[in-house]
N, C-alpha and C positions, 0 to 999 in steps of 0.2 A: 408469088412474091412481089412482082411488079403491080398487081392488082392491090394487094394490101398496102403498099407504099403509096399508091396512088390515093386510096381511100383515106389514108392517115392525112395526106398532104391536104385533101378537100376538107377533112374534118377541121384542121389547124386554120385553113382559110377562112371556114365559115365562123369559127369561134373569133377569129382576129376582127371579122367584119361586125360581129354583134358587140365586141368590146369597143369598137372605135366608132360606130355608125351613131348618126344622130347627137353628136358631141359627147357620147358617153366616155370617149377616151380620155377627153379632159377631166370629166369627173374622177375616173380611175386614177389618172395622173396626180392631180392634186392632193385626194385623199391619201395615195400611197407615199407621197412625197411627205405629208404631214407625219404620217406614222413612222416614216424613215427617221425624222428627225426626234419624234417623240420618243420612240424606244431607245434610238441611238444616244439621245441625251440622257436618259435614265442611266444607261450603262457607262456613261462617260465618268460618272463620279467615281466608281472604283479606280479608273485609271489615274485619277488624279490625287487619289488618296493618300500617297506618301507625302505629297508637297502639302496638302491640307493639314495633315498630322504634324509636320514639322512647323509650318506657319503659325498654328494654334498652340503648339507643344501639348499635344494630348496624346493618350494611349491609343493603341490599336483598337481597343475595346469602344474608347469614346468615340474614335472616328468612325468605328463602324454603327454607332449610334445614328450618325448622319444619313449612311445608307438605308438604315432601318426606318428613319423619319420619312425619307423619300418614299418608300414602298409602303409604309403604313399610311401615309395620307393619300397615296393612290388607291388602296384598298377601300379606305373610308368613303371615298368619292364614288366608287361602283355602283353602289345601291341608288343614291340620288341622281347619279348621272343618267341612268335609264328613264327615270321619271322626268327629269328635266328635258331631256330629248323629246319626249312624247308632249310636253308642255310648250316647248318653244321651236322646235324643228332642228334638223341636223347641221343645217348652215350656221345658226346662231351658236350652237355648242361647239362645233368644231372650231369655228373662228375665236370664240372666247377661250377655249382651251389653249390655243395657241399663242393668244394675246397675254393671257396669265402666265404661261409658262416664259414668254420673253420677259416680262416684269419680274419673275421670280429670279431668272439667272442674273438679271442686274443687281437685285437685292442681295443674292448669294456672293456675287463678285465684290459689293462694297461692304459687306459685313466686316465689321471692326473686331468682333468678338465672336466665340464659337456659339454662344447662345443664339445671337441673331443670325450666324450662319446656319443654325439648325432651324430657325424661323423660315429662313429663305428655302431651305430644303423642304419643309412642310409645304410651303406656298406651291414649290414646284410639283410636289407629288400630287396636289390638290388639282393644279392646272392640268397635268398630263392625264390625270384620272378621268377627266371629262371627256378624252378623246375616243376612248376605246368603243363604248356602247354606240356613240353616234356614228362612228366609223362603219360598224357593222350594220346598222339600219339604213345608213346612206347608200351603201353599194347594193344591199338587198332591194331597196326600192327602185334603183336605177337599172339594175341588171337582172331581175326577176329570176328566171329558172337558171341563168348563167352566173348566179352571184358567188357559186363555189369558185369558180375560176377566178372572178375578179377580187374575191377575199384573199384566195390562195396568193395570187400576185402581190396583193397588199401585204400579207404576211412575209412573203419572201423580200420586200422593201424593207420591212422593219428588221429582218435578219441582217441585211446588208448595212443598214445604219448602225446595228450593233456592232458589227465588225469594223466599219470605217471609221465612225466618229470617235470611239475611245482611242484608235490608233492615231488619228491626226491630232488628237489631244495630247497624246504622248510626245508627238514630234513637237508641237508647238509649245508645250509646257516649259521646256527648257529656256528657250529666248524670250518668251512672252510673258511666262509666269502663270500660275494657275487661274489669277482673277480675270486676266485679259482673255485667257483661253476660254473660261466658262461664259463670259460676257458675249463672245463672239456667237454663241447659238442664238442670241435674239434676232440676229440678221435672217437666218431662214425660216425661224418662227414666224416672224412678221411678214416675210416675203410670202410664205405659203398661206397664210391667215389672209392677205389680200387677194390671193388667186382664189381660195375658197369662197370668198365673198362674191367674186366676179363669175365663177364658174357654176356653182351650185344653185338651184333655184330654191326660193323660199317655200318650205312645206308649212301647209296649214296644220297648225297643233291638233293632236289627236285626242287630248283630254281637256275638257273645260275645266274651270276650277269647281263648279258644281257637280262634275261627274267624277272627281278624285275620290278613291276609296279610303274609307276612315282607318285608322291605326288598328281597330279590331277586324276590319276587314282584310287588311294586309296579312296581319299575324295568322287570322284563319286560312288565307290563301297559302302562307309558307307551311303550316302545319299539314296541310294536304299534299304537299311536295316531298313531304320527309317519308322516305322509305327505306328498305334494307338496302336496295341499289345506290340510293343517292348518298346515304351514309357511308356506305363502303368506298363509293368512288370519291366521294369528298374527302373522307380520311386518308385514303392513298395520294389523292393529288396535294392535300395540305403538306403531307410527309415530302413528297417530291419537291415541291415548290419551296420548303424550308431548305432543303439541301442545295437547291438551285441558287437561293438568296445568299445562303452562307459561302457556298463555292465562289459564285461570280464576284461577290464584294471583295474577298483577298485573294483571288487568283493572281492578279497582277502583282500585289505585294509578295505573295508567296514566290513568284518566279524571280522577284529581285533579291529579296531579303535570303531566302533558303537556296534557290537554285545558282544564284550569282548572276543572273543576266541583266543587261542595261535596261533601262525603262523602255527604249525604244524596241528591243527584242521581247520583253515582257508583253508590250502592247501588240507586237504582231503575233505572238502566241495567242493572246486572249482573243484577236480577230479570228484565229484558226478555231477557236472554240465555236463561235457562232457560224462560221463556214461549215463544220462538222455538223452542227445543228441544222442549218438549212439544208444540207443534203439528207439528213435523215428525215426531216419533216417532209420532203417532197416526195418520198415513198411511203411513210407511215399510214397516211390516209387511205391510199390505194390497198396497201398490205390488209388494214382492218376491215375493208370491204370483202376481201377474199377469205380470210382466215378468222376474222372476229376480232372485237374489241379485246377480249381478256387475253387471247394468244398473243397479240401484239403488244398489249401493255406488259404481260408477264415477261415476253422476250426482251423488250427495250429495258424495262426496270431492272431485270435480272442481269443483263449485260452491263448495265450501268455501275454495278456494284464492283466489277472487276478493275477498270482504270482507276476509280477512287482508292482502291487498295494498292495500286501499282505504282501510282504517281510518286510516293515518298521514296520509292527504291530506284527510280530512273533517273540518269544523269545525262547531259550532253543534249545539245540544241535539237538535232534530228529526232532522236528518240522520244524527247519531251514533247516535240511538235507533232509526231504522230500520235502519241498518246493523249495530247489535248484535242485533236480532232475526234477520237474515240469518245472522251469526255462530253464533247458536245452532242453526240448522239442521243443523249437524255433529254434533249428539247423535243424529241418525237412523241414523248409522253403527252405534252401538252395538248396538242390538237386533237388526238384520239380521246383522251381523257374528257376534254371539254365537250367533244360531240357527243359522247356517250351521256354525259351528264344533262345535257340540254334536251336529248332524245327521250330519256325516262322522266323528266318533268312532265307533269300534265300541262297540255296545250294552254288551258285557261290561266295558269299561273306561270307560265314559262319566263317570261320577262322578270317578273317579280322575284321568283325563286332564283333565277340564274344570277341576278345581280346581288342578292344576300349570299349565295354560296360564295361568289367571286370575292365578295367583302370579307367573308369568314376566312377563307384559306389564305388569301393574300395578306390579311391582318395578322393571323398567326405566323405564317411564314416570314413575314418581314423581320421578326426578331432572329432569323438565322444569322444575319450580319453582325448583330452585336454578341451572340453565343460564340461564333467562330474567332471574333476579335479578342474574346476573354481567353481563349484557348491560345492564340498568338502571342498574347502578353505574359502567358504563363510559361512560354516557351516549348510549348506542344503544337506546333503548326502541322507536323507530321501527323501526331495523333488525331487531330481535327478530321483529317481525311478518313480515318478509320471510323470516327463516329457517324460522319457524313454516310459512309458506305453501310453502317449497321442501320441507319435510318432509312436508306434506300431499300435495303433487304426486308425491313418492316413493310414498306409499301408493297413489296413483291408478294409478302403474305395476304395482305388486303386483297389483291389482284387474284390471288389463288381463289378466293371467295367471292368474286365477283359475279353477281347473277347475269344471265344474259339479258339483252334489251327486251326481248318478247316476254319475258317471265312476268307475271302480275305481281 
């Protein structure tokens, strides 16, 4: 027992040395800090949705269009962001992402009409959409065979941001108003952008203008990546992400309007959703290694049906809090599903295909916010969770037929 503990301690020490050595720790810190603010900022919008809806005098469905706009613009940027990273390097893309995001929150906060507010939301989605692909390649290039640990810590930082920033917004929105609360995001965005420029080295672009593939070449590459495995996995991922978008966009509003909690308590419960997600994500990857992708995806998606069905029938702060943590466990689907899709795509077209698939399922799933908003406007808030549970069950059916990675 003592020998095992000593071995674990030595492994942790060696990993820490690798992560911190030769300035790599600063790279991890600034990239993770950027992802914390980028992801947390995207989930801040649902937390202030009641104030936005009141300010512009719009319905739930119309307010949901704002969240859909953020995620749709984010989705559209995934495919070109990968190619731009190859063309200009990670430091340029990460810094540009944060600078554009800072400008976007200023535009959102100054918008006098809902149409201009949507324009700011679109700019915010495009700006944050530049971050993800460059984040992954920057960490991979820096940490080599230890990139899994670095990426895992960065994703954990994103979950922390998703819990903290919406909660902080709910506390500040009362005394400061939603406009000031939103514009405050520009401070960490610009600060991290400066840090990234100072810490990350400039990488030589990997694709010259003359070496870029033609449109026909890109389409041919995408077609070679389509298989039963990718179609099944992407279909299930789209359903799961649609549920995620619809759920997170109106969960704070549901806690306030239906469950009767204050905005501060609703924000605290929303934070618990991501705490539950972070806990589930921390074990999902290892579980998939031992038991297989399909087993873990089936178990996670299947379990995810239950709290969705139970939420309309549960009242009281403590029971709802416990159920919210269980709701967050569905976030464990994402890392396992993403790893599966990347693994089964041919290496020669991996980047192109992965960017295309991300654009596809993020774009379709972004409509979840608007759909759930329509249910809320019709007085069918509880019923919307039954629909989301049914869509999760449909994803379970897809996972039943998910082929193993090794199958041709």
